[in-house]
ROKOL-189307 format. One record per atom (N, C-alpha, C): residue number from 1; residue in three letters; atom name; z, x, y. Coordinates in Angstrom, 1 decimal, m for minus. Layout:
NUM | ala | CA | Z | X | Y
...
# end
This chain:
1 | met | N | m45.1 | m19.2 | 28.9
1 | met | CA | m44.6 | m20.2 | 28.0
1 | met | C | m45.1 | m20.0 | 26.6
2 | val | N | m44.3 | m20.6 | 25.7
2 | val | CA | m44.7 | m20.5 | 24.3
2 | val | C | m45.5 | m21.8 | 24.0
3 | leu | N | m46.6 | m21.6 | 23.4
3 | leu | CA | m47.5 | m22.8 | 23.0
3 | leu | C | m47.5 | m22.8 | 21.4
4 | ser | N | m47.1 | m24.0 | 20.9
4 | ser | CA | m47.2 | m24.1 | 19.4
4 | ser | C | m48.2 | m25.2 | 19.1
5 | thr | N | m49.0 | m24.8 | 18.1
5 | thr | CA | m50.0 | m25.7 | 17.5
5 | thr | C | m49.8 | m25.8 | 16.0
6 | val | N | m50.7 | m26.6 | 15.4
6 | val | CA | m50.6 | m26.6 | 13.9
6 | val | C | m52.0 | m26.3 | 13.3
7 | lys | N | m52.0 | m25.6 | 12.2
7 | lys | CA | m53.2 | m25.3 | 11.5
7 | lys | C | m53.1 | m26.0 | 10.1
8 | glu | N | m54.2 | m26.7 | 9.8
8 | glu | CA | m54.3 | m27.3 | 8.5
8 | glu | C | m54.7 | m26.3 | 7.5
9 | val | N | m54.0 | m26.2 | 6.4
9 | val | CA | m54.3 | m25.3 | 5.3
9 | val | C | m54.5 | m26.1 | 4.1
10 | arg | N | m55.7 | m26.0 | 3.5
10 | arg | CA | m56.0 | m26.8 | 2.3
10 | arg | C | m55.6 | m26.0 | 1.0
11 | ala | N | m55.0 | m26.7 | 0.1
11 | ala | CA | m54.6 | m26.1 | m1.2
11 | ala | C | m55.9 | m25.7 | m2.0
12 | pro | N | m55.8 | m24.8 | m2.9
12 | pro | CA | m56.9 | m24.4 | m3.7
12 | pro | C | m57.5 | m25.7 | m4.4
13 | gly | N | m58.8 | m25.9 | m4.4
13 | gly | CA | m59.4 | m27.1 | m4.9
13 | gly | C | m59.6 | m28.1 | m3.8
14 | gly | N | m58.9 | m28.0 | m2.7
14 | gly | CA | m59.2 | m28.8 | m1.5
14 | gly | C | m58.6 | m30.2 | m1.6
15 | ser | N | m57.8 | m30.5 | m2.7
15 | ser | CA | m57.3 | m31.9 | m2.8
15 | ser | C | m56.1 | m32.2 | m1.9
16 | arg | N | m55.3 | m31.2 | m1.6
16 | arg | CA | m54.1 | m31.4 | m0.7
16 | arg | C | m54.2 | m30.4 | 0.4
17 | ser | N | m53.5 | m30.8 | 1.5
17 | ser | CA | m53.4 | m29.8 | 2.6
17 | ser | C | m52.0 | m30.0 | 3.2
18 | his | N | m51.6 | m29.0 | 3.9
18 | his | CA | m50.4 | m29.0 | 4.6
18 | his | C | m50.6 | m28.3 | 6.0
19 | phe | N | m49.7 | m28.5 | 6.9
19 | phe | CA | m49.8 | m28.0 | 8.2
19 | phe | C | m48.8 | m26.8 | 8.4
20 | val | N | m49.3 | m25.8 | 9.0
20 | val | CA | m48.5 | m24.6 | 9.3
20 | val | C | m48.4 | m24.5 | 10.8
21 | pro | N | m47.2 | m24.4 | 11.3
21 | pro | CA | m47.0 | m24.2 | 12.8
21 | pro | C | m47.4 | m22.8 | 13.2
22 | arg | N | m48.0 | m22.7 | 14.4
22 | arg | CA | m48.4 | m21.4 | 14.9
22 | arg | C | m48.0 | m21.4 | 16.4
23 | ser | N | m47.3 | m20.3 | 16.8
23 | ser | CA | m46.9 | m20.1 | 18.2
23 | ser | C | m47.4 | m18.9 | 18.8
24 | arg | N | m47.6 | m18.9 | 20.1
24 | arg | CA | m47.9 | m17.7 | 20.8
24 | arg | C | m47.6 | m17.9 | 22.3
25 | val | N | m47.5 | m16.9 | 23.1
25 | val | CA | m47.2 | m16.9 | 24.5
25 | val | C | m48.6 | m17.1 | 25.2
26 | val | N | m48.6 | m18.0 | 26.1
26 | val | CA | m49.8 | m18.2 | 27.0
26 | val | C | m49.3 | m18.3 | 28.4
27 | leu | N | m50.2 | m18.1 | 29.3
27 | leu | CA | m49.9 | m18.2 | 30.8
27 | leu | C | m50.0 | m19.6 | 31.2
28 | leu | N | m48.9 | m20.2 | 31.8
28 | leu | CA | m48.9 | m21.5 | 32.4
28 | leu | C | m49.6 | m21.3 | 33.8
29 | lys | N | m50.7 | m22.0 | 34.0
29 | lys | CA | m51.5 | m21.8 | 35.2
29 | lys | C | m51.4 | m23.0 | 36.2
30 | gly | N | m50.8 | m24.0 | 35.8
30 | gly | CA | m50.6 | m25.2 | 36.6
30 | gly | C | m49.7 | m26.2 | 36.0
31 | tyr | N | m49.0 | m27.0 | 36.8
31 | tyr | CA | m48.2 | m28.1 | 36.3
31 | tyr | C | m48.1 | m29.1 | 37.4
32 | gly | N | m47.8 | m30.3 | 37.0
32 | gly | CA | m47.6 | m31.4 | 37.9
32 | gly | C | m47.2 | m32.7 | 37.1
33 | pro | N | m47.2 | m33.8 | 37.7
33 | pro | CA | m46.8 | m35.1 | 37.0
33 | pro | C | m47.7 | m35.4 | 35.8
34 | glu | N | m49.0 | m34.8 | 35.9
34 | glu | CA | m49.9 | m35.1 | 34.8
34 | glu | C | m49.7 | m34.2 | 33.6
35 | gly | N | m49.1 | m33.1 | 33.8
35 | gly | CA | m48.9 | m32.2 | 32.6
35 | gly | C | m48.9 | m30.7 | 33.0
36 | phe | N | m49.1 | m29.9 | 31.9
36 | phe | CA | m49.0 | m28.5 | 32.0
36 | phe | C | m50.4 | m27.9 | 31.6
37 | asp | N | m50.9 | m27.0 | 32.4
37 | asp | CA | m52.3 | m26.5 | 32.2
37 | asp | C | m52.3 | m25.0 | 31.8
38 | phe | N | m53.2 | m24.7 | 30.9
38 | phe | CA | m53.5 | m23.3 | 30.6
38 | phe | C | m54.9 | m23.2 | 30.2
39 | phe | N | m55.4 | m21.9 | 30.1
39 | phe | CA | m56.8 | m21.6 | 29.9
39 | phe | C | m56.9 | m20.7 | 28.7
40 | thr | N | m58.0 | m20.8 | 28.0
40 | thr | CA | m58.2 | m19.9 | 26.8
40 | thr | C | m59.6 | m20.0 | 26.3
41 | asn | N | m59.9 | m19.2 | 25.3
41 | asn | CA | m61.2 | m19.2 | 24.6
41 | asn | C | m61.1 | m20.4 | 23.6
42 | gly | N | m62.0 | m21.3 | 23.7
42 | gly | CA | m62.0 | m22.5 | 22.8
42 | gly | C | m62.4 | m22.2 | 21.4
43 | met | N | m62.9 | m21.0 | 21.1
43 | met | CA | m63.2 | m20.6 | 19.7
43 | met | C | m62.1 | m19.7 | 19.1
44 | ser | N | m61.0 | m19.5 | 19.9
44 | ser | CA | m59.8 | m18.8 | 19.3
44 | ser | C | m59.1 | m19.7 | 18.3
45 | asp | N | m58.2 | m19.1 | 17.6
45 | asp | CA | m57.4 | m19.9 | 16.7
45 | asp | C | m56.8 | m21.1 | 17.4
46 | lys | N | m56.1 | m20.9 | 18.6
46 | lys | CA | m55.5 | m22.0 | 19.2
46 | lys | C | m56.5 | m23.1 | 19.7
47 | gly | N | m57.7 | m22.6 | 20.1
47 | gly | CA | m58.7 | m23.6 | 20.5
47 | gly | C | m59.2 | m24.4 | 19.4
48 | arg | N | m59.4 | m23.8 | 18.2
48 | arg | CA | m59.8 | m24.6 | 17.0
48 | arg | C | m58.7 | m25.5 | 16.6
49 | glu | N | m57.5 | m25.0 | 16.6
49 | glu | CA | m56.4 | m25.9 | 16.2
49 | glu | C | m56.2 | m27.1 | 17.1
50 | leu | N | m56.4 | m26.9 | 18.4
50 | leu | CA | m56.2 | m28.0 | 19.3
50 | leu | C | m57.4 | m29.0 | 19.2
51 | ala | N | m58.6 | m28.5 | 18.8
51 | ala | CA | m59.7 | m29.4 | 18.6
51 | ala | C | m59.5 | m30.2 | 17.4
52 | ala | N | m58.8 | m29.7 | 16.3
52 | ala | CA | m58.6 | m30.4 | 15.1
52 | ala | C | m57.4 | m31.3 | 15.2
53 | thr | N | m56.4 | m30.9 | 15.9
53 | thr | CA | m55.1 | m31.7 | 16.1
53 | thr | C | m54.7 | m31.5 | 17.5
54 | pro | N | m55.1 | m32.4 | 18.4
54 | pro | CA | m54.8 | m32.3 | 19.8
54 | pro | C | m53.4 | m32.6 | 20.2
55 | cys | N | m52.5 | m32.0 | 19.6
55 | cys | CA | m51.1 | m32.1 | 20.0
55 | cys | C | m50.5 | m30.7 | 20.0
56 | ala | N | m49.5 | m30.5 | 20.9
56 | ala | CA | m48.9 | m29.2 | 21.0
56 | ala | C | m47.4 | m29.4 | 21.5
57 | ala | N | m46.7 | m28.3 | 21.3
57 | ala | CA | m45.3 | m28.2 | 21.9
57 | ala | C | m45.3 | m26.9 | 22.7
58 | leu | N | m44.5 | m27.0 | 23.8
58 | leu | CA | m44.3 | m25.9 | 24.7
58 | leu | C | m42.8 | m25.6 | 24.8
59 | val | N | m42.5 | m24.3 | 25.0
59 | val | CA | m41.1 | m23.9 | 25.1
59 | val | C | m41.0 | m22.9 | 26.3
60 | phe | N | m40.1 | m23.2 | 27.2
60 | phe | CA | m39.8 | m22.3 | 28.3
60 | phe | C | m38.3 | m21.9 | 28.1
61 | trp | N | m38.1 | m20.6 | 28.2
61 | trp | CA | m36.7 | m20.1 | 28.0
61 | trp | C | m36.3 | m19.2 | 29.1
62 | trp | N | m35.1 | m19.4 | 29.6
62 | trp | CA | m34.5 | m18.5 | 30.6
62 | trp | C | m33.2 | m18.0 | 30.1
63 | glu | N | m33.2 | m16.8 | 29.5
63 | glu | CA | m32.0 | m16.3 | 28.8
63 | glu | C | m30.9 | m16.1 | 29.8
64 | ala | N | m31.1 | m15.6 | 31.0
64 | ala | CA | m30.1 | m15.3 | 32.0
64 | ala | C | m29.4 | m16.6 | 32.4
65 | leu | N | m30.1 | m17.7 | 32.4
65 | leu | CA | m29.5 | m19.0 | 32.7
65 | leu | C | m29.0 | m19.8 | 31.6
66 | gln | N | m29.3 | m19.3 | 30.3
66 | gln | CA | m29.0 | m20.1 | 29.1
66 | gln | C | m29.6 | m21.5 | 29.2
67 | arg | N | m30.9 | m21.5 | 29.6
67 | arg | CA | m31.6 | m22.8 | 29.7
67 | arg | C | m32.9 | m22.8 | 29.0
68 | gln | N | m33.3 | m23.9 | 28.4
68 | gln | CA | m34.5 | m24.0 | 27.7
68 | gln | C | m35.1 | m25.4 | 28.0
69 | val | N | m36.4 | m25.5 | 28.1
69 | val | CA | m37.1 | m26.8 | 28.2
69 | val | C | m38.2 | m26.8 | 27.1
70 | arg | N | m38.1 | m27.9 | 26.4
70 | arg | CA | m39.1 | m28.1 | 25.3
70 | arg | C | m40.0 | m29.3 | 25.7
71 | val | N | m41.3 | m29.2 | 25.5
71 | val | CA | m42.2 | m30.2 | 25.9
71 | val | C | m43.1 | m30.5 | 24.6
72 | glu | N | m43.3 | m31.8 | 24.3
72 | glu | CA | m44.2 | m32.1 | 23.2
72 | glu | C | m45.2 | m33.2 | 23.8
73 | gly | N | m46.5 | m33.0 | 23.4
73 | gly | CA | m47.4 | m34.0 | 23.9
73 | gly | C | m48.8 | m33.8 | 23.4
74 | cys | N | m49.7 | m34.6 | 24.0
74 | cys | CA | m51.1 | m34.6 | 23.6
74 | cys | C | m51.8 | m33.6 | 24.5
75 | val | N | m52.9 | m33.0 | 23.9
75 | val | CA | m53.7 | m32.0 | 24.6
75 | val | C | m55.1 | m32.5 | 24.9
76 | ser | N | m55.5 | m32.3 | 26.1
76 | ser | CA | m56.9 | m32.7 | 26.4
76 | ser | C | m57.6 | m31.6 | 27.2
77 | pro | N | m58.9 | m31.5 | 27.1
77 | pro | CA | m59.6 | m30.4 | 27.9
77 | pro | C | m59.5 | m30.7 | 29.4
78 | leu | N | m59.4 | m29.7 | 30.2
78 | leu | CA | m59.5 | m29.9 | 31.7
78 | leu | C | m61.0 | m30.0 | 32.0
79 | pro | N | m61.3 | m30.6 | 33.2
79 | pro | CA | m62.7 | m30.7 | 33.6
79 | pro | C | m63.3 | m29.3 | 33.8
80 | gln | N | m64.6 | m29.2 | 33.5
80 | gln | CA | m65.2 | m27.9 | 33.6
80 | gln | C | m65.1 | m27.3 | 35.0
81 | ala | N | m65.1 | m28.1 | 36.0
81 | ala | CA | m64.9 | m27.6 | 37.4
81 | ala | C | m63.6 | m26.8 | 37.6
82 | ala | N | m62.5 | m27.3 | 36.9
82 | ala | CA | m61.2 | m26.6 | 37.0
82 | ala | C | m61.3 | m25.3 | 36.2
83 | ala | N | m61.9 | m25.3 | 35.1
83 | ala | CA | m62.1 | m24.1 | 34.3
83 | ala | C | m62.9 | m23.1 | 35.0
84 | gln | N | m64.0 | m23.5 | 35.7
84 | gln | CA | m64.9 | m22.6 | 36.4
84 | gln | C | m64.2 | m22.0 | 37.6
85 | ala | N | m63.4 | m22.8 | 38.3
85 | ala | CA | m62.7 | m22.3 | 39.5
85 | ala | C | m61.6 | m21.3 | 39.1
86 | tyr | N | m60.9 | m21.6 | 38.0
86 | tyr | CA | m59.9 | m20.6 | 37.6
86 | tyr | C | m60.6 | m19.3 | 37.1
87 | phe | N | m61.7 | m19.4 | 36.3
87 | phe | CA | m62.4 | m18.3 | 35.8
87 | phe | C | m62.9 | m17.4 | 36.9
88 | ala | N | m63.4 | m18.0 | 38.0
88 | ala | CA | m63.9 | m17.3 | 39.1
88 | ala | C | m62.8 | m16.5 | 39.8
89 | ser | N | m61.5 | m17.0 | 39.7
89 | ser | CA | m60.4 | m16.3 | 40.4
89 | ser | C | m59.9 | m15.1 | 39.7
90 | arg | N | m60.3 | m15.0 | 38.4
90 | arg | CA | m59.7 | m13.9 | 37.6
90 | arg | C | m60.3 | m12.5 | 38.0
91 | pro | N | m59.6 | m11.4 | 37.7
91 | pro | CA | m60.2 | m10.1 | 38.0
91 | pro | C | m61.5 | m9.9 | 37.1
92 | arg | N | m62.4 | m9.2 | 37.7
92 | arg | CA | m63.7 | m9.0 | 37.0
92 | arg | C | m63.5 | m8.5 | 35.6
93 | asp | N | m62.6 | m7.5 | 35.3
93 | asp | CA | m62.5 | m7.0 | 34.0
93 | asp | C | m62.0 | m8.1 | 33.0
94 | ser | N | m61.1 | m9.0 | 33.5
94 | ser | CA | m60.7 | m10.1 | 32.7
94 | ser | C | m61.8 | m11.0 | 32.4
95 | gln | N | m62.7 | m11.3 | 33.3
95 | gln | CA | m63.9 | m12.1 | 33.1
95 | gln | C | m64.8 | m11.4 | 32.0
96 | leu | N | m65.0 | m10.1 | 32.2
96 | leu | CA | m65.8 | m9.4 | 31.2
96 | leu | C | m65.2 | m9.4 | 29.8
97 | gly | N | m63.8 | m9.3 | 29.8
97 | gly | CA | m63.1 | m9.4 | 28.5
97 | gly | C | m63.3 | m10.7 | 27.8
98 | ala | N | m63.5 | m11.8 | 28.6
98 | ala | CA | m63.7 | m13.1 | 28.0
98 | ala | C | m65.1 | m13.1 | 27.3
99 | his | N | m66.0 | m12.4 | 27.8
99 | his | CA | m67.4 | m12.3 | 27.2
99 | his | C | m67.3 | m11.3 | 26.0
100 | ala | N | m66.5 | m10.3 | 26.1
100 | ala | CA | m66.5 | m9.2 | 25.1
100 | ala | C | m65.8 | m9.5 | 23.8
101 | ser | N | m64.7 | m10.4 | 23.9
101 | ser | CA | m63.8 | m10.6 | 22.8
101 | ser | C | m64.2 | m11.9 | 22.1
102 | ala | N | m64.4 | m11.8 | 20.8
102 | ala | CA | m64.5 | m13.0 | 19.9
102 | ala | C | m63.1 | m13.3 | 19.5
103 | gln | N | m62.3 | m13.8 | 20.4
103 | gln | CA | m60.9 | m13.9 | 20.2
103 | gln | C | m60.5 | m14.5 | 18.8
104 | ser | N | m59.5 | m13.9 | 18.2
104 | ser | CA | m58.9 | m14.2 | 16.9
104 | ser | C | m59.8 | m13.8 | 15.7
105 | ser | N | m61.0 | m13.2 | 16.0
105 | ser | CA | m61.8 | m12.8 | 14.8
105 | ser | C | m61.4 | m11.3 | 14.5
106 | glu | N | m61.6 | m11.0 | 13.2
106 | glu | CA | m61.3 | m9.6 | 12.8
106 | glu | C | m62.2 | m8.6 | 13.4
107 | leu | N | m61.6 | m7.5 | 13.9
107 | leu | CA | m62.3 | m6.4 | 14.4
107 | leu | C | m62.5 | m5.4 | 13.3
108 | arg | N | m63.6 | m5.5 | 12.5
108 | arg | CA | m63.8 | m4.6 | 11.4
108 | arg | C | m64.0 | m3.2 | 11.8
109 | gly | N | m64.5 | m3.0 | 13.0
109 | gly | CA | m64.7 | m1.7 | 13.5
109 | gly | C | m63.6 | m1.1 | 14.3
110 | gly | N | m62.4 | m1.8 | 14.2
110 | gly | CA | m61.2 | m1.4 | 14.9
110 | gly | C | m61.3 | m1.6 | 16.4
111 | arg | N | m60.4 | m0.9 | 17.1
111 | arg | CA | m60.4 | m1.0 | 18.6
111 | arg | C | m61.7 | m0.6 | 19.2
112 | arg | N | m62.3 | 0.4 | 18.6
112 | arg | CA | m63.6 | 0.9 | 19.2
112 | arg | C | m64.7 | m0.2 | 19.3
113 | glu | N | m64.7 | m1.1 | 18.3
113 | glu | CA | m65.6 | m2.2 | 18.4
113 | glu | C | m65.4 | m3.1 | 19.6
114 | leu | N | m64.1 | m3.3 | 19.9
114 | leu | CA | m63.8 | m4.1 | 21.1
114 | leu | C | m64.2 | m3.4 | 22.4
115 | glu | N | m63.9 | m2.1 | 22.5
115 | glu | CA | m64.2 | m1.4 | 23.7
115 | glu | C | m65.8 | m1.3 | 23.9
116 | glu | N | m66.5 | m1.1 | 22.8
116 | glu | CA | m68.0 | m1.1 | 22.9
116 | glu | C | m68.5 | m2.5 | 23.3
117 | ser | N | m67.9 | m3.5 | 22.8
117 | ser | CA | m68.3 | m4.9 | 23.3
117 | ser | C | m68.0 | m5.1 | 24.7
118 | phe | N | m66.9 | m4.5 | 25.2
118 | phe | CA | m66.5 | m4.7 | 26.6
118 | phe | C | m67.6 | m3.9 | 27.5
119 | gln | N | m67.9 | m2.7 | 27.1
119 | gln | CA | m68.9 | m1.9 | 27.8
119 | gln | C | m70.3 | m2.6 | 27.8
120 | ala | N | m70.6 | m3.3 | 26.7
120 | ala | CA | m71.9 | m4.0 | 26.7
120 | ala | C | m71.8 | m5.2 | 27.7
121 | ala | N | m70.7 | m5.9 | 27.8
121 | ala | CA | m70.6 | m7.0 | 28.7
121 | ala | C | m70.7 | m6.4 | 30.2
122 | arg | N | m70.0 | m5.3 | 30.4
122 | arg | CA | m70.1 | m4.6 | 31.7
122 | arg | C | m71.6 | m4.3 | 32.1
123 | arg | N | m72.3 | m3.8 | 31.1
123 | arg | CA | m73.8 | m3.5 | 31.4
123 | arg | C | m74.6 | m4.8 | 31.6
124 | thr | N | m74.3 | m5.8 | 30.9
124 | thr | CA | m75.0 | m7.1 | 31.0
124 | thr | C | m74.8 | m7.7 | 32.4
125 | phe | N | m73.7 | m7.6 | 33.0
125 | phe | CA | m73.4 | m8.2 | 34.3
125 | phe | C | m73.4 | m7.2 | 35.4
126 | glu | N | m73.8 | m6.0 | 35.2
126 | glu | CA | m73.8 | m5.0 | 36.2
126 | glu | C | m74.8 | m5.4 | 37.3
127 | gly | N | m74.3 | m5.3 | 38.5
127 | gly | CA | m75.1 | m5.6 | 39.7
127 | gly | C | m75.1 | m7.1 | 40.0
128 | gln | N | m74.4 | m7.9 | 39.2
128 | gln | CA | m74.3 | m9.3 | 39.5
128 | gln | C | m73.0 | m9.5 | 40.3
129 | ala | N | m73.0 | m10.3 | 41.3
129 | ala | CA | m71.8 | m10.6 | 42.2
129 | ala | C | m70.8 | m11.3 | 41.4
130 | his | N | m71.2 | m12.2 | 40.5
130 | his | CA | m70.3 | m13.1 | 39.8
130 | his | C | m70.6 | m13.0 | 38.3
131 | val | N | m69.5 | m13.0 | 37.5
131 | val | CA | m69.6 | m13.1 | 36.1
131 | val | C | m69.5 | m14.6 | 35.7
132 | pro | N | m70.5 | m15.1 | 35.0
132 | pro | CA | m70.4 | m16.6 | 34.6
132 | pro | C | m69.3 | m16.8 | 33.6
133 | lys | N | m68.8 | m18.0 | 33.6
133 | lys | CA | m67.8 | m18.4 | 32.6
133 | lys | C | m68.5 | m18.6 | 31.3
134 | pro | N | m68.0 | m18.1 | 30.2
134 | pro | CA | m68.6 | m18.3 | 28.9
134 | pro | C | m68.4 | m19.8 | 28.6
135 | glu | N | m69.4 | m20.4 | 27.9
135 | glu | CA | m69.3 | m21.8 | 27.5
135 | glu | C | m68.1 | m22.1 | 26.7
136 | his | N | m67.7 | m21.2 | 25.8
136 | his | CA | m66.5 | m21.4 | 24.9
136 | his | C | m65.2 | m21.3 | 25.6
137 | trp | N | m65.1 | m21.0 | 26.9
137 | trp | CA | m63.9 | m20.7 | 27.6
137 | trp | C | m63.6 | m21.9 | 28.5
138 | gly | N | m62.3 | m22.4 | 28.4
138 | gly | CA | m62.0 | m23.5 | 29.2
138 | gly | C | m60.5 | m23.7 | 29.4
139 | gly | N | m60.1 | m24.8 | 29.9
139 | gly | CA | m58.7 | m25.2 | 30.2
139 | gly | C | m58.3 | m26.4 | 29.4
140 | tyr | N | m57.0 | m26.4 | 29.2
140 | tyr | CA | m56.4 | m27.5 | 28.5
140 | tyr | C | m55.1 | m28.0 | 29.3
141 | arg | N | m54.8 | m29.3 | 29.1
141 | arg | CA | m53.6 | m29.9 | 29.7
141 | arg | C | m52.8 | m30.5 | 28.6
142 | val | N | m51.5 | m30.2 | 28.6
142 | val | CA | m50.6 | m30.8 | 27.7
142 | val | C | m49.9 | m31.9 | 28.5
143 | thr | N | m50.1 | m33.2 | 28.1
143 | thr | CA | m49.6 | m34.3 | 28.7
143 | thr | C | m48.3 | m34.7 | 28.0
144 | pro | N | m47.1 | m34.5 | 28.7
144 | pro | CA | m45.8 | m34.7 | 28.0
144 | pro | C | m45.6 | m36.1 | 27.5
145 | lys | N | m45.1 | m36.2 | 26.3
145 | lys | CA | m44.6 | m37.4 | 25.6
145 | lys | C | m43.1 | m37.3 | 25.5
146 | arg | N | m42.6 | m36.1 | 25.3
146 | arg | CA | m41.2 | m35.9 | 25.1
146 | arg | C | m40.8 | m34.6 | 25.8
147 | val | N | m39.7 | m34.6 | 26.6
147 | val | CA | m39.3 | m33.4 | 27.3
147 | val | C | m37.8 | m33.2 | 27.0
148 | glu | N | m37.4 | m32.1 | 26.5
148 | glu | CA | m35.9 | m31.9 | 26.3
148 | glu | C | m35.4 | m30.7 | 27.1
149 | phe | N | m34.3 | m31.0 | 27.9
149 | phe | CA | m33.7 | m30.0 | 28.7
149 | phe | C | m32.4 | m29.6 | 27.9
150 | trp | N | m32.3 | m28.3 | 27.7
150 | trp | CA | m31.1 | m27.7 | 27.0
150 | trp | C | m30.4 | m26.7 | 27.9
151 | gln | N | m29.1 | m26.9 | 28.0
151 | gln | CA | m28.2 | m26.0 | 28.8
151 | gln | C | m27.1 | m25.5 | 27.9
152 | gly | N | m27.1 | m24.1 | 27.7
152 | gly | CA | m26.1 | m23.5 | 26.9
152 | gly | C | m24.7 | m23.6 | 27.6
153 | arg | N | m23.7 | m23.9 | 26.7
153 | arg | CA | m22.3 | m24.0 | 27.2
153 | arg | C | m21.4 | m23.3 | 26.2
154 | glu | N | m20.3 | m22.9 | 26.7
154 | glu | CA | m19.3 | m22.2 | 25.9
154 | glu | C | m18.9 | m23.2 | 24.7
155 | gly | N | m18.5 | m22.5 | 23.6
155 | gly | CA | m18.0 | m23.3 | 22.5
155 | gly | C | m19.1 | m24.1 | 21.8
156 | arg | N | m20.3 | m23.7 | 22.1
156 | arg | CA | m21.5 | m24.4 | 21.5
156 | arg | C | m21.5 | m25.9 | 21.9
157 | leu | N | m20.9 | m26.3 | 23.0
157 | leu | CA | m20.9 | m27.7 | 23.5
157 | leu | C | m22.1 | m27.8 | 24.5
158 | his | N | m23.3 | m27.5 | 24.0
158 | his | CA | m24.5 | m27.4 | 24.9
158 | his | C | m24.8 | m28.8 | 25.4
159 | asp | N | m25.5 | m28.9 | 26.5
159 | asp | CA | m26.0 | m30.2 | 27.0
159 | asp | C | m27.5 | m30.3 | 26.5
160 | arg | N | m27.8 | m31.4 | 26.0
160 | arg | CA | m29.2 | m31.7 | 25.6
160 | arg | C | m29.6 | m33.1 | 26.1
161 | leu | N | m30.6 | m33.1 | 27.1
161 | leu | CA | m31.1 | m34.3 | 27.6
161 | leu | C | m32.5 | m34.5 | 27.2
162 | val | N | m32.9 | m35.6 | 26.7
162 | val | CA | m34.3 | m35.9 | 26.2
162 | val | C | m34.9 | m37.0 | 27.0
163 | tyr | N | m36.0 | m36.8 | 27.6
163 | tyr | CA | m36.8 | m37.8 | 28.2
163 | tyr | C | m38.0 | m38.1 | 27.2
164 | glu | N | m38.2 | m39.4 | 26.9
164 | glu | CA | m39.3 | m39.8 | 26.1
164 | glu | C | m40.1 | m40.9 | 26.8
165 | arg | N | m41.4 | m40.7 | 26.7
165 | arg | CA | m42.3 | m41.7 | 27.3
165 | arg | C | m42.7 | m42.8 | 26.3
166 | ser | N | m42.6 | m44.0 | 26.7
166 | ser | CA | m43.1 | m45.1 | 25.8
166 | ser | C | m44.6 | m45.3 | 25.9
167 | gly | N | m45.2 | m45.5 | 24.7
167 | gly | CA | m46.6 | m45.8 | 24.7
167 | gly | C | m47.4 | m44.5 | 25.1
168 | leu | N | m48.6 | m44.8 | 25.7
168 | leu | CA | m49.5 | m43.7 | 26.1
168 | leu | C | m49.2 | m43.3 | 27.5
169 | glu | N | m50.1 | m42.5 | 28.1
169 | glu | CA | m49.9 | m42.0 | 29.5
169 | glu | C | m49.6 | m43.2 | 30.4
170 | gly | N | m48.7 | m42.9 | 31.3
170 | gly | CA | m48.3 | m44.0 | 32.3
170 | gly | C | m47.2 | m44.8 | 31.8
171 | gly | N | m46.7 | m44.6 | 30.5
171 | gly | CA | m45.6 | m45.4 | 30.0
171 | gly | C | m44.3 | m45.0 | 30.7
172 | glu | N | m43.3 | m45.9 | 30.6
172 | glu | CA | m42.0 | m45.6 | 31.2
172 | glu | C | m41.2 | m44.5 | 30.4
173 | trp | N | m40.4 | m43.8 | 31.2
173 | trp | CA | m39.6 | m42.7 | 30.6
173 | trp | C | m38.2 | m43.3 | 30.3
174 | ser | N | m37.7 | m42.9 | 29.1
174 | ser | CA | m36.3 | m43.3 | 28.8
174 | ser | C | m35.5 | m41.9 | 28.7
175 | leu | N | m34.2 | m42.0 | 28.8
175 | leu | CA | m33.4 | m40.8 | 28.8
175 | leu | C | m32.3 | m41.0 | 27.8
176 | lys | N | m32.0 | m40.0 | 27.0
176 | lys | CA | m30.9 | m40.1 | 26.1
176 | lys | C | m30.3 | m38.7 | 26.0
177 | arg | N | m29.0 | m38.6 | 25.7
177 | arg | CA | m28.3 | m37.4 | 25.5
177 | arg | C | m28.1 | m37.2 | 24.0
178 | leu | N | m28.4 | m35.9 | 23.5
178 | leu | CA | m28.2 | m35.6 | 22.1
178 | leu | C | m27.0 | m34.7 | 21.9
179 | ala | N | m26.5 | m34.8 | 20.7
179 | ala | CA | m25.4 | m33.8 | 20.4
179 | ala | C | m26.0 | m32.4 | 20.2
180 | pro | N | m25.3 | m31.4 | 20.5
180 | pro | CA | m25.8 | m30.0 | 20.4
180 | pro | C | m26.1 | m29.6 | 18.9
# end
């Protein structure tokens, strides 16, 4: 899925700021009536952006079907138990990579710096049955406030159905059709 967040950028002098949208593909690891779950490094760009502005948009696209689903909502951290359980299920090298990578930071030493950090993590946890979850690594849930279903049609007469939730979590959903 594509996850979009916003980054606040201050103008020189710090008197004004604006928001820049930022998108990336992340793995959807769970979904249900409560929302859509994913896991990441909380110190990454997306983790810092979600901490500053806990709202996000998701996009799912199926080109062969000419279908798209857009989700907008509030983001909250998942319980540590959920993050721990998912981290434990990951391949060992992925667990080591979570320790080795200061995600989104510049690698001044190039790829070699990352590979050396990975080997250091491998040595640190050598002989241990389990690699512990880093404290900065966790899960997030996007709780939908708005969901749009788009179906491509000939002649650009696409179908667009939007569900919007009134109020906060647990509010009633309304449905409306939008012009393409």
